[in-house]
C-alpha positions as a Markdown table, in Angstrom:
| # | Residue | x | y | z |
|---|---|---|---|---|
| 1 | Met | -17.1 | -5.2 | 8.6 |
| 2 | Arg | -18.9 | -2.0 | 9.7 |
| 3 | Trp | -19.4 | -3.4 | 13.2 |
| 4 | Arg | -15.8 | -4.6 | 13.3 |
| 5 | Leu | -14.6 | -1.1 | 12.4 |
| 6 | Phe | -16.9 | 0.5 | 15.0 |
| 7 | Leu | -15.8 | -1.9 | 17.7 |
| 8 | Ser | -12.1 | -1.1 | 16.8 |
| 9 | Phe | -12.8 | 2.6 | 17.2 |
| 10 | Ala | -14.7 | 2.0 | 20.4 |
| 11 | Leu | -11.9 | -0.1 | 21.9 |
| 12 | Ile | -9.3 | 2.6 | 21.1 |
| 13 | Val | -11.6 | 5.3 | 22.6 |
| 14 | Leu | -12.3 | 3.2 | 25.7 |
| 15 | Ile | -8.7 | 2.4 | 26.4 |
| 16 | Thr | -7.7 | 6.1 | 25.8 |
| 17 | Leu | -10.4 | 7.4 | 28.1 |
| 18 | Leu | -9.7 | 4.9 | 30.9 |
| 19 | Ser | -6.0 | 5.7 | 30.8 |
| 20 | Leu | -6.7 | 9.4 | 30.7 |
| 21 | Gly | -9.2 | 9.2 | 33.5 |
| 22 | Tyr | -6.9 | 7.2 | 35.7 |
| 23 | Trp | -3.8 | 9.4 | 35.2 |
| 24 | Leu | -5.9 | 12.5 | 35.5 |
| 25 | Arg | -7.3 | 11.3 | 38.8 |
| 26 | Gln | -3.9 | 10.2 | 40.1 |
| 27 | Gly | -2.2 | 13.4 | 39.0 |
| 28 | Thr | -4.9 | 15.6 | 40.5 |
| 29 | Leu | -4.9 | 13.7 | 43.8 |
| 30 | Glu | -1.2 | 13.9 | 44.1 |
| 31 | Ala | -1.3 | 17.6 | 43.4 |
| 32 | Val | -4.0 | 18.1 | 46.0 |
| 33 | Asp | -2.2 | 16.0 | 48.6 |
| 34 | Thr | 1.1 | 17.9 | 48.0 |
| 35 | Phe | -0.8 | 21.2 | 48.2 |
| 36 | Ala | -2.5 | 20.2 | 51.5 |
| 37 | Gln | 0.7 | 18.9 | 53.0 |
| 38 | Arg | 2.4 | 22.2 | 52.4 |
| 39 | Gly | -0.4 | 24.1 | 54.1 |
| 40 | Gly | -1.9 | 25.3 | 50.8 |
| 41 | Phe | -5.4 | 25.3 | 52.2 |
| 42 | Ile | -4.5 | 27.9 | 54.8 |
| 43 | Gly | -2.0 | 29.9 | 52.7 |
| 44 | Ala | 1.1 | 28.6 | 54.4 |
| 45 | Asp | 2.9 | 27.3 | 51.3 |
| 46 | Pro | 4.9 | 30.5 | 50.8 |
| 47 | Leu | 6.3 | 30.3 | 54.4 |
| 48 | Val | 7.0 | 26.6 | 53.9 |
| 49 | Ser | 9.0 | 27.3 | 50.7 |
| 50 | Ala | 10.9 | 30.1 | 52.4 |
| 51 | Leu | 11.9 | 27.8 | 55.3 |
| 52 | Glu | 12.9 | 25.0 | 53.0 |
| 53 | Glu | 15.1 | 27.3 | 51.0 |
| 54 | Tyr | 16.7 | 28.6 | 54.2 |
| 55 | Tyr | 17.6 | 25.1 | 55.3 |
| 56 | Arg | 18.8 | 24.2 | 51.9 |
| 57 | Val | 21.3 | 27.1 | 52.0 |
| 58 | Lys | 22.2 | 27.0 | 55.7 |
| 59 | Gln | 21.8 | 23.3 | 56.4 |
| 60 | Thr | 20.6 | 24.3 | 59.9 |
| 61 | Trp | 17.5 | 25.9 | 61.5 |
| 62 | Glu | 19.6 | 28.3 | 63.6 |
| 63 | Gly | 18.5 | 31.8 | 62.8 |
| 64 | Ala | 15.3 | 30.7 | 61.1 |
| 65 | Asp | 13.2 | 32.6 | 63.6 |
| 66 | Ile | 13.9 | 35.7 | 61.6 |
| 67 | Ile | 11.6 | 34.4 | 58.9 |
| 68 | Leu | 8.8 | 33.6 | 61.4 |
| 69 | Asn | 9.2 | 37.0 | 63.2 |
| 70 | Asn | 9.0 | 39.0 | 60.0 |
| 71 | Leu | 5.5 | 37.7 | 59.1 |
| 72 | Pro | 3.1 | 40.7 | 58.8 |
| 73 | Pro | 0.2 | 40.8 | 61.2 |
| 74 | Thr | -3.4 | 40.8 | 60.0 |
| 75 | Thr | -6.8 | 41.1 | 61.4 |
| 76 | Asp | -8.5 | 39.7 | 58.3 |
| 77 | Gln | -9.8 | 36.4 | 59.5 |
| 78 | Asn | -11.1 | 35.4 | 56.1 |
| 79 | Arg | -7.9 | 35.5 | 54.0 |
| 80 | Pro | -6.6 | 32.0 | 53.7 |
| 81 | Gly | -3.0 | 33.2 | 53.4 |
| 82 | Asn | -2.9 | 34.7 | 56.8 |
| 83 | Ala | -5.2 | 32.9 | 59.1 |
| 84 | Phe | -4.9 | 29.5 | 60.7 |
| 85 | Pro | -7.6 | 27.4 | 62.4 |
| 86 | Gln | -7.2 | 26.2 | 65.9 |
| 87 | Ala | -8.2 | 22.8 | 67.2 |
| 88 | Gly | -11.8 | 23.8 | 67.5 |
| 89 | Gly | -11.9 | 25.1 | 63.9 |
| 90 | Gln | -11.8 | 28.8 | 65.1 |
| 91 | Met | -9.7 | 31.4 | 63.1 |
| 92 | Val | -7.1 | 33.5 | 64.8 |
| 93 | Gly | -5.6 | 36.7 | 63.4 |
| 94 | Arg | -1.9 | 36.4 | 64.2 |
| 95 | Ala | -0.3 | 34.4 | 61.3 |
| 96 | Gln | 3.2 | 34.9 | 62.6 |
| 97 | Lys | 2.6 | 32.8 | 65.7 |
| 98 | Met | 4.1 | 29.6 | 64.4 |
| 99 | Ser | 6.2 | 26.8 | 65.9 |
| 100 | Leu | 9.2 | 25.3 | 64.2 |
| 101 | Leu | 10.3 | 21.8 | 65.0 |
| 102 | Asp | 13.3 | 19.7 | 63.8 |
| 103 | Glu | 13.0 | 16.3 | 62.1 |
| 104 | Asp | 12.7 | 14.5 | 65.4 |
| 105 | Gly | 9.8 | 16.7 | 66.6 |
| 106 | Asn | 12.0 | 18.8 | 69.0 |
| 107 | Val | 10.6 | 22.3 | 69.3 |
| 108 | Ile | 13.1 | 24.9 | 68.0 |
| 109 | Tyr | 11.0 | 28.1 | 68.0 |
| 110 | Gly | 7.5 | 28.8 | 69.5 |
| 111 | Gln | 7.8 | 26.6 | 72.6 |
| 112 | Asp | 5.7 | 29.1 | 74.6 |
| 113 | Glu | 2.9 | 28.7 | 72.1 |
| 114 | Leu | 2.9 | 25.0 | 72.7 |
| 115 | Gly | 2.4 | 25.3 | 76.4 |
| 116 | Gly | 6.0 | 24.7 | 77.2 |
| 117 | Leu | 6.3 | 21.4 | 75.3 |
| 118 | Ser | 9.8 | 20.7 | 74.1 |
| 119 | Lys | 9.0 | 17.8 | 71.8 |
| 120 | Leu | 5.9 | 16.4 | 70.0 |
| 121 | Asn | 5.1 | 12.8 | 69.5 |
| 122 | Glu | 4.2 | 11.1 | 66.2 |
| 123 | Glu | 0.5 | 11.5 | 66.7 |
| 124 | Gln | 0.9 | 15.2 | 67.3 |
| 125 | Leu | 3.3 | 15.6 | 64.3 |
| 126 | Gln | 0.7 | 14.3 | 61.9 |
| 127 | Tyr | -1.0 | 17.7 | 62.1 |
| 128 | Ala | 2.2 | 19.6 | 61.3 |
| 129 | Ile | 3.4 | 20.6 | 57.9 |
| 130 | Pro | 6.6 | 18.7 | 56.9 |
| 131 | Leu | 9.6 | 20.7 | 55.7 |
| 132 | Lys | 11.7 | 18.9 | 53.1 |
| 133 | Ser | 15.2 | 19.3 | 51.6 |
| 134 | Asp | 16.2 | 16.9 | 48.8 |
| 135 | Ser | 13.1 | 14.8 | 49.4 |
| 136 | Lys | 14.1 | 14.3 | 53.1 |
| 137 | Thr | 12.1 | 15.6 | 56.0 |
| 138 | Val | 14.3 | 18.1 | 57.9 |
| 139 | Gly | 11.6 | 19.7 | 60.1 |
| 140 | Tyr | 8.0 | 20.6 | 60.8 |
| 141 | Leu | 6.0 | 23.8 | 60.9 |
| 142 | Leu | 3.1 | 24.0 | 63.3 |
| 143 | Pro | 0.7 | 26.9 | 63.6 |
| 144 | Ile | 0.0 | 28.4 | 67.0 |
| 145 | Gly | -0.4 | 26.0 | 69.9 |
| 146 | Gly | -0.3 | 23.0 | 67.7 |
| 147 | Ala | -3.7 | 24.2 | 66.6 |
| 148 | Phe | -3.3 | 23.5 | 62.9 |
| 149 | Gln | -5.1 | 20.3 | 62.1 |
| 150 | Arg | -5.2 | 19.0 | 58.5 |
| 151 | Asn | -8.9 | 18.5 | 57.8 |
| 152 | Leu | -8.6 | 14.9 | 56.7 |
| 153 | Asp | -12.4 | 14.6 | 56.0 |
| 154 | Phe | -12.1 | 17.7 | 53.8 |
| 155 | Glu | -9.3 | 16.1 | 51.8 |
| 156 | Lys | -11.2 | 12.9 | 51.4 |
| 157 | Thr | -14.3 | 14.7 | 50.2 |
| 158 | Leu | -12.3 | 16.8 | 47.8 |
| 159 | Ser | -10.6 | 13.6 | 46.4 |
| 160 | Glu | -13.9 | 11.9 | 45.9 |
| 161 | Arg | -15.3 | 14.9 | 44.1 |
| 162 | Ile | -12.2 | 15.1 | 41.9 |
| 163 | Thr | -12.6 | 11.4 | 41.1 |
| 164 | Asn | -16.2 | 11.7 | 40.3 |
| 165 | Ala | -15.6 | 14.7 | 38.1 |
| 166 | Ala | -12.8 | 12.8 | 36.2 |
| 167 | Trp | -15.0 | 9.8 | 35.6 |
| 168 | Lys | -17.9 | 12.0 | 34.6 |
| 169 | Ala | -15.7 | 13.9 | 32.1 |
| 170 | Ser | -14.4 | 10.6 | 30.7 |
| 171 | Leu | -18.0 | 9.2 | 30.4 |
| 172 | Ile | -19.2 | 12.3 | 28.5 |
| 173 | Ala | -16.1 | 12.3 | 26.3 |
| 174 | Gly | -16.4 | 8.6 | 25.7 |
| 175 | Thr | -20.1 | 8.9 | 24.6 |
| 176 | Leu | -19.3 | 11.7 | 22.2 |
| 177 | Ser | -16.2 | 9.7 | 20.9 |
| 178 | Leu | -18.3 | 6.6 | 20.3 |
| 179 | Ala | -20.9 | 8.5 | 18.5 |
| 180 | Leu | -18.2 | 10.1 | 16.3 |
| 181 | Ala | -16.6 | 6.6 | 15.8 |
| 182 | Phe | -20.0 | 5.3 | 14.7 |
| 183 | Met | -20.4 | 8.1 | 12.2 |
| 184 | Leu | -16.9 | 7.8 | 10.9 |
| 185 | Gly | -17.3 | 4.0 | 10.6 |
| 186 | Tyr | -20.4 | 4.4 | 8.5 |
| 187 | Leu | -18.8 | 7.0 | 6.3 |
| 188 | Leu | -15.7 | 4.8 | 5.8 |
| 189 | Ile | -17.6 | 1.6 | 5.2 |
| 190 | Lys | -20.0 | 3.1 | 2.7 |
| 191 | Pro | -17.6 | 3.1 | -0.3 |
| 192 | Val | -16.4 | -0.4 | 0.7 |
| 193 | Arg | -20.0 | -1.7 | 0.7 |
| 194 | Thr | -20.5 | -0.1 | -2.7 |
| 195 | Leu | -17.3 | -1.9 | -3.9 |
| 196 | Thr | -18.6 | -5.2 | -2.4 |
| 197 | Lys | -21.9 | -5.0 | -4.2 |
| 198 | Ala | -20.2 | -4.1 | -7.5 |
| 199 | Ala | -17.7 | -7.0 | -7.0 |
| 200 | Ser | -20.6 | -9.4 | -6.4 |
| 201 | Arg | -22.3 | -8.3 | -9.6 |
| 202 | Leu | -19.0 | -8.6 | -11.4 |
| 203 | Ala | -18.6 | -12.2 | -10.1 |
| 204 | Glu | -22.1 | -13.0 | -11.3 |
| 205 | Gly | -21.0 | -12.1 | -14.9 |
| 206 | Asp | -22.2 | -8.5 | -15.1 |
| 207 | Leu | -19.0 | -6.9 | -16.4 |
| 208 | Asn | -20.5 | -3.4 | -16.8 |
| 209 | Gln | -19.7 | -2.5 | -13.2 |
| 210 | His | -17.9 | 0.7 | -12.3 |
| 211 | Val | -17.8 | 2.7 | -9.0 |
| 212 | Asp | -17.5 | 6.4 | -8.5 |
| 213 | Val | -14.1 | 7.6 | -7.4 |
| 214 | Ser | -13.7 | 10.5 | -5.0 |
| 215 | Gly | -10.8 | 11.8 | -3.0 |
| 216 | Ser | -7.2 | 10.6 | -3.2 |
| 217 | Gly | -6.8 | 8.1 | -0.4 |
| 218 | Glu | -6.5 | 4.3 | -0.2 |
| 219 | Leu | -10.3 | 3.8 | -0.9 |
| 220 | Ala | -10.0 | 6.0 | -4.0 |
| 221 | Ala | -7.0 | 4.0 | -5.2 |
| 222 | Leu | -9.0 | 0.8 | -4.5 |
| 223 | Ser | -11.9 | 2.1 | -6.5 |
| 224 | Lys | -9.6 | 3.0 | -9.4 |
| 225 | Thr | -8.1 | -0.4 | -9.3 |
| 226 | Phe | -11.5 | -2.0 | -9.3 |
| 227 | Asn | -12.7 | 0.1 | -12.3 |
| 228 | His | -9.4 | -0.8 | -14.2 |
| 229 | Met | -10.0 | -4.5 | -13.4 |
| 230 | Ala | -13.6 | -4.3 | -14.6 |
| 231 | Ser | -12.5 | -2.6 | -17.8 |
| 232 | Ser | -9.8 | -5.2 | -18.4 |
| 233 | Leu | -12.4 | -8.0 | -17.9 |
| 234 | Gln | -14.7 | -6.3 | -20.4 |
| 235 | Gln | -11.9 | -6.1 | -22.9 |
| 236 | Ala | -10.8 | -9.7 | -22.3 |
| 237 | Glu | -14.4 | -10.9 | -22.7 |
| 238 | Ala | -14.7 | -8.9 | -25.9 |
| 239 | Arg | -11.5 | -10.4 | -27.2 |
| 240 | Arg | -12.6 | -13.8 | -26.2 |
| 241 | Gln | -15.9 | -13.5 | -28.1 |
| 242 | Ala | -14.1 | -12.0 | -31.1 |
| 243 | Met | -11.5 | -14.8 | -31.0 |
| 244 | Thr | -14.2 | -17.5 | -30.8 |
| 245 | Ala | -15.9 | -16.0 | -33.8 |
| 246 | Asp | -12.6 | -15.7 | -35.7 |
| 247 | Ile | -11.6 | -19.3 | -34.9 |
| 248 | Ala | -15.0 | -20.5 | -36.1 |
| 249 | His | -14.6 | -18.4 | -39.3 |
| 250 | Glu | -11.1 | -19.7 | -39.9 |
| 251 | Leu | -12.1 | -23.3 | -39.4 |
| 252 | Arg | -15.3 | -23.1 | -41.4 |
| 253 | Thr | -13.6 | -21.9 | -44.6 |
| 254 | Pro | -11.2 | -24.9 | -45.2 |
| 255 | Leu | -13.8 | -27.3 | -44.0 |
| 256 | Ala | -16.4 | -25.9 | -46.4 |
| 257 | Val | -13.9 | -26.1 | -49.3 |
| 258 | Gln | -13.0 | -29.7 | -48.4 |
| 259 | Arg | -16.7 | -30.7 | -48.2 |
| 260 | Ala | -17.6 | -29.0 | -51.5 |
| 261 | Asn | -14.8 | -30.8 | -53.3 |
| 262 | Leu | -15.7 | -34.2 | -51.7 |
| 263 | Glu | -19.3 | -33.8 | -52.6 |
| 264 | Ala | -18.4 | -32.8 | -56.1 |
| 265 | Ile | -16.3 | -35.9 | -56.5 |
| 266 | Gln | -19.1 | -38.0 | -54.9 |
| 267 | Asp | -21.7 | -36.6 | -57.3 |
| 268 | Gly | -19.4 | -37.1 | -60.3 |
| 269 | Ile | -18.9 | -33.4 | -61.0 |
| 270 | Tyr | -15.1 | -33.7 | -60.3 |
| 271 | His | -13.1 | -36.6 | -61.3 |
| 272 | Phe | -11.3 | -38.6 | -58.5 |
| 273 | Asp | -7.8 | -37.8 | -59.7 |
| 274 | Gln | -4.5 | -36.4 | -58.4 |
| 275 | Glu | -5.4 | -32.8 | -59.2 |
| 276 | Asn | -8.6 | -32.8 | -57.2 |
| 277 | Leu | -7.0 | -34.7 | -54.3 |
| 278 | Glu | -4.3 | -32.0 | -54.2 |
| 279 | Leu | -6.9 | -29.3 | -53.7 |
| 280 | Ile | -8.5 | -31.2 | -50.8 |
| 281 | Leu | -5.1 | -32.0 | -49.3 |
| 282 | Glu | -4.1 | -28.3 | -49.5 |
| 283 | Gln | -7.2 | -27.3 | -47.4 |
| 284 | Asn | -6.4 | -30.1 | -45.0 |
| 285 | Lys | -2.9 | -28.7 | -44.5 |
| 286 | Leu | -4.2 | -25.3 | -44.0 |
| 287 | Leu | -6.6 | -26.6 | -41.4 |
| 288 | Ser | -3.9 | -28.6 | -39.6 |
| 289 | Arg | -1.6 | -25.5 | -39.6 |
| 290 | Leu | -4.4 | -23.4 | -38.0 |
| 291 | Val | -5.1 | -26.0 | -35.3 |
| 292 | Glu | -1.4 | -26.2 | -34.5 |
| 293 | Asp | -1.1 | -22.4 | -34.3 |
| 294 | Leu | -4.1 | -22.4 | -31.9 |
| 295 | Arg | -2.5 | -25.1 | -29.8 |
| 296 | Thr | 0.8 | -23.3 | -29.6 |
| 297 | Leu | -1.0 | -20.1 | -28.6 |
| 298 | Ala | -3.0 | -21.8 | -25.9 |
| 299 | Leu | 0.2 | -23.3 | -24.5 |
| 300 | Thr | 2.0 | -20.0 | -24.4 |
| 301 | Asp | -1.0 | -18.3 | -22.8 |
| 302 | Ala | -1.1 | -20.9 | -20.1 |
| 303 | Asp | 2.7 | -20.7 | -19.6 |
| 304 | Glu | 2.9 | -24.4 | -20.3 |
| 305 | Leu | 4.9 | -24.3 | -23.6 |
| 306 | Thr | 8.0 | -26.6 | -23.2 |
| 307 | Leu | 11.2 | -25.2 | -24.8 |
| 308 | Tyr | 13.9 | -27.7 | -25.6 |
| 309 | Lys | 16.9 | -25.4 | -25.3 |
| 310 | Glu | 20.4 | -26.3 | -26.5 |
| 311 | Thr | 23.5 | -24.4 | -27.4 |
| 312 | Thr | 22.7 | -22.7 | -30.7 |
| 313 | Asp | 24.7 | -20.8 | -33.3 |
| 314 | Ile | 22.0 | -18.2 | -33.9 |
| 315 | Ala | 23.8 | -16.6 | -36.9 |
| 316 | Ala | 24.1 | -19.9 | -38.7 |
| 317 | Leu | 20.5 | -20.9 | -37.9 |
| 318 | Thr | 19.2 | -17.5 | -39.2 |
| 319 | Glu | 21.2 | -17.7 | -42.4 |
| 320 | Gln | 19.9 | -21.2 | -43.0 |
| 321 | Val | 16.3 | -20.0 | -42.7 |
| 322 | Val | 17.0 | -17.1 | -45.1 |
| 323 | Asp | 18.5 | -19.5 | -47.6 |
| 324 | Gln | 15.3 | -21.6 | -47.4 |
| 325 | Phe | 13.2 | -18.6 | -48.5 |
| 326 | Arg | 15.7 | -17.5 | -51.2 |
| 327 | Pro | 14.3 | -19.7 | -54.1 |
| 328 | Gly | 10.7 | -18.5 | -53.6 |
| 329 | Ala | 11.9 | -14.9 | -53.2 |
| 330 | Asn | 14.0 | -15.0 | -56.3 |
| 331 | Gln | 11.1 | -16.4 | -58.3 |
| 332 | Ala | 9.0 | -13.4 | -57.1 |
| 333 | Gly | 11.8 | -11.0 | -58.0 |
| 334 | Ile | 12.7 | -10.2 | -54.4 |
| 335 | Ser | 16.3 | -10.1 | -53.2 |
| 336 | Leu | 17.1 | -11.6 | -49.8 |
| 337 | Ile | 20.1 | -10.1 | -48.1 |
| 338 | Phe | 21.8 | -11.5 | -45.0 |
| 339 | Glu | 24.2 | -9.2 | -43.0 |
| 340 | Gln | 26.4 | -10.1 | -40.1 |
| 341 | Lys | 29.1 | -7.5 | -39.2 |
| 342 | Glu | 30.5 | -9.2 | -36.1 |
| 343 | Ile | 31.1 | -12.6 | -34.6 |
| 344 | Leu | 28.1 | -13.5 | -32.3 |
| 345 | Pro | 28.3 | -15.8 | -29.3 |
| 346 | Gln | 26.1 | -18.9 | -29.1 |
| 347 | Ile | 23.0 | -18.8 | -27.0 |
| 348 | Glu | 20.8 | -21.3 | -25.2 |
| 349 | Ala | 17.6 | -21.5 | -27.2 |
| 350 | Asp | 15.1 | -24.0 | -28.7 |
| 351 | Pro | 16.2 | -24.1 | -32.4 |
| 352 | Arg | 12.8 | -25.4 | -33.7 |
| 353 | Arg | 11.0 | -22.5 | -32.0 |
| 354 | Ile | 13.5 | -19.9 | -33.3 |
| 355 | Val | 13.0 | -21.2 | -36.8 |
| 356 | Gln | 9.3 | -20.9 | -36.3 |
| 357 | Ile | 9.7 | -17.2 | -35.3 |
| 358 | Leu | 12.0 | -16.5 | -38.3 |
| 359 | Asn | 9.7 | -18.3 | -40.7 |
| 360 | Asn | 6.7 | -16.2 | -39.6 |
| 361 | Leu | 8.8 | -12.9 | -39.9 |
| 362 | Leu | 10.4 | -13.7 | -43.3 |
| 363 | Ser | 7.1 | -15.0 | -44.7 |
| 364 | Asn | 5.4 | -11.8 | -43.6 |
| 365 | Ala | 8.2 | -9.7 | -45.1 |
| 366 | Val | 8.3 | -11.5 | -48.4 |
| 367 | Asn | 4.5 | -11.4 | -48.8 |
| 368 | His | 4.5 | -7.6 | -48.3 |
| 369 | Thr | 7.5 | -6.8 | -50.5 |
| 370 | Pro | 6.7 | -6.0 | -54.2 |
| 371 | Thr | 8.6 | -7.4 | -57.2 |
| 372 | Gly | 12.1 | -5.8 | -57.4 |
| 373 | Gly | 12.2 | -5.1 | -53.7 |
| 374 | Gln | 14.4 | -6.6 | -51.1 |
| 375 | Val | 14.3 | -8.1 | -47.6 |
| 376 | Ile | 17.4 | -7.5 | -45.4 |
| 377 | Thr | 18.1 | -9.7 | -42.4 |
| 378 | Arg | 20.7 | -8.1 | -40.2 |
| 379 | Leu | 22.3 | -9.6 | -37.0 |
| 380 | Leu | 24.1 | -7.5 | -34.4 |
| 381 | Leu | 25.2 | -7.5 | -30.8 |
| 382 | Ala | 23.4 | -5.1 | -28.4 |
| 383 | Asp | 24.3 | -5.1 | -24.7 |
| 384 | Arg | 23.5 | -8.7 | -23.5 |
| 385 | Tyr | 21.2 | -9.4 | -26.4 |
| 386 | Ile | 21.5 | -10.6 | -30.0 |
| 387 | Glu | 19.3 | -8.5 | -32.3 |
| 388 | Ile | 17.8 | -9.9 | -35.5 |
| 389 | Asp | 16.4 | -7.1 | -37.7 |
| 390 | Ile | 14.2 | -8.0 | -40.7 |
| 391 | His | 13.6 | -5.0 | -42.9 |
| 392 | Asp | 11.5 | -5.2 | -46.0 |
| 393 | Ser | 11.1 | -2.6 | -48.8 |
| 394 | Gly | 7.3 | -2.9 | -48.9 |
| 395 | Glu | 4.6 | -0.4 | -48.2 |
| 396 | Gly | 5.2 | -0.5 | -44.4 |
| 397 | Ile | 2.7 | -0.9 | -41.7 |
| 398 | Pro | -0.3 | 1.5 | -41.7 |
| 399 | Lys | -0.2 | 3.9 | -38.7 |
| 400 | Glu | -3.6 | 2.8 | -37.4 |
| 401 | Ala | -2.6 | -0.9 | -37.6 |
| 402 | Leu | 0.8 | -0.6 | -35.8 |
| 403 | Pro | -0.6 | -0.8 | -32.2 |
| 404 | His | -2.6 | -4.0 | -33.2 |
| 405 | Ile | 0.0 | -5.8 | -35.4 |
| 406 | Phe | 0.6 | -8.5 | -32.8 |
| 407 | Glu | -3.1 | -9.1 | -31.9 |
| 408 | Arg | -4.7 | -12.4 | -32.7 |
| 409 | Phe | -6.4 | -12.8 | -36.1 |
| 410 | Tyr | -5.5 | -9.2 | -37.0 |
| 411 | Arg | -4.6 | -8.5 | -40.6 |
| 412 | Ser | -3.5 | -5.0 | -41.7 |
| 413 | Asp | -4.8 | -5.8 | -45.1 |
| 414 | Leu | -8.2 | -7.2 | -44.8 |
| 415 | Ala | -8.4 | -7.9 | -48.5 |
| 416 | Arg | -5.7 | -10.4 | -48.4 |
| 417 | Ser | -6.8 | -14.1 | -48.7 |
| 418 | Arg | -6.0 | -16.7 | -46.1 |
| 419 | Gln | -3.8 | -18.5 | -48.6 |
| 420 | His | -1.6 | -15.4 | -48.9 |
| 421 | Gly | -2.3 | -13.5 | -45.7 |
| 422 | Gly | -2.2 | -16.4 | -43.2 |
| 423 | Ser | -4.5 | -16.9 | -40.3 |
| 424 | Gly | -3.5 | -13.8 | -38.4 |
| 425 | Leu | -1.8 | -15.8 | -35.7 |
| 426 | Gly | 1.8 | -15.9 | -37.0 |
| 427 | Leu | 3.0 | -12.6 | -35.5 |
| 428 | Thr | 1.2 | -13.2 | -32.2 |
| 429 | Ile | 2.8 | -16.6 | -31.9 |
| 430 | Ala | 6.2 | -15.2 | -32.9 |
| 431 | Arg | 6.1 | -12.6 | -30.1 |
| 432 | Lys | 4.9 | -15.2 | -27.5 |
| 433 | Leu | 7.8 | -17.5 | -28.4 |
| 434 | Ala | 10.3 | -14.6 | -28.2 |
| 435 | Glu | 9.0 | -13.8 | -24.7 |
| 436 | Ala | 9.2 | -17.4 | -23.7 |
| 437 | His | 12.9 | -17.3 | -24.5 |
| 438 | Gly | 13.2 | -14.2 | -22.3 |
| 439 | Gly | 13.5 | -11.9 | -25.3 |
| 440 | Ser | 11.1 | -9.6 | -27.2 |
| 441 | Leu | 9.7 | -8.9 | -30.6 |
| 442 | Ser | 8.7 | -5.4 | -31.8 |
| 443 | Ala | 7.6 | -3.8 | -35.1 |
| 444 | Glu | 8.0 | -0.3 | -36.5 |
| 445 | Asn | 8.2 | 1.5 | -39.8 |
| 446 | His | 11.8 | 2.1 | -41.0 |
| 447 | Val | 12.9 | 5.7 | -41.6 |
| 448 | Asn | 13.9 | 4.6 | -45.2 |
| 449 | Gly | 10.5 | 3.0 | -45.8 |
| 450 | Gly | 9.1 | -0.5 | -45.3 |
| 451 | Ala | 8.5 | -2.4 | -42.1 |
| 452 | Leu | 11.1 | -3.3 | -39.5 |
| 453 | Phe | 10.7 | -6.3 | -37.2 |
| 454 | Arg | 13.3 | -6.6 | -34.4 |
| 455 | Leu | 13.8 | -9.9 | -32.5 |
| 456 | Arg | 15.9 | -9.7 | -29.4 |
| 457 | Leu | 17.2 | -12.9 | -27.7 |
| 458 | Pro | 19.2 | -12.9 | -24.5 |
| 459 | Ile | 22.8 | -14.2 | -24.5 |
């Protein structure tokens, strides 16, 4: 990747420098050519500009001799603005001795200086300075005696030198740019290589991988994301190990009880009667319930739980579940109250799974409500949801346990037995089933005391 990044930088630099060198060369050559054509090398460009402006205003060369006759004399043969070479390359000191020709080469002014010629041919005109108006040649300016000759060799040499200078500058700039690109590529790729090594170790099972985060750009964001992912994997692995241990512990207890009872019957310690069989059967039911809970949880985790939805009267279904708990609650001295203040619409849901959720919530509420207490099940309509609130008058949920109440195998009261406290999967499964219906399940402590579980199901 480092070489790919370097080559990308190099390609960009190369294209930029080639384009820059080409257009710099072309622009410079055009400027030099224009400067030469307007007599810039001999300082005639101000006179050319004055004549072109005269023609643009007058649209004729009549009277233009006033511009030529007003040129100041000079004896300084070394000032390029006032001296013109003759055919032999000698300098003369009378800058005002110029010939003016029209666009066809006819001599307008300075005929005597041209030896009486009234018109110049095309070969002779190539040494004259063209005068233009609106990009159209309207005349020519020729120094004394047709003596001005554009030094074509000089222009060629100058052009070659400009070209060489442009490519040399591009080469130097390109070398420096490539060196800078290599350094930048190395600096940019270094954190990526660190991330790659850390990711490789992570893939090999070493979850204690974190990278240093510096700056605030994309690489810093990527590093933060990697660290978050590594932490999540560590937590997931810790939960997996804890869950494996919990499952083994939960399965071992009923199996051990069953085995002890069977061995006692086999050794003749216990009689093979209905009472002892009931003890074994109860442990078997507990074991079957735990296995079914684990299966349901695995299906919800894999998003493979099938819901058999049908049009359901949620109010009637909830009241039916409450009535099923009423005899046991009355025996424990607990009042079950069902409240519905408005008519609720029917929803599409899996009745069996809704009953499973309500069974878990009501069982949990009754188990945590003391004698003389009450459990209120209240239904109401909230936006596009039906809310089922189950509020008990128990001790409430400990503050430190509230964030973990829906975690697997978690019990807020570790002293409770499995027979009374369950396996620690009921609330986890209830929330998973609620989310599978497109709803939610939350827990909090009620302002008036006790715990409040809120089930929301979409209409």
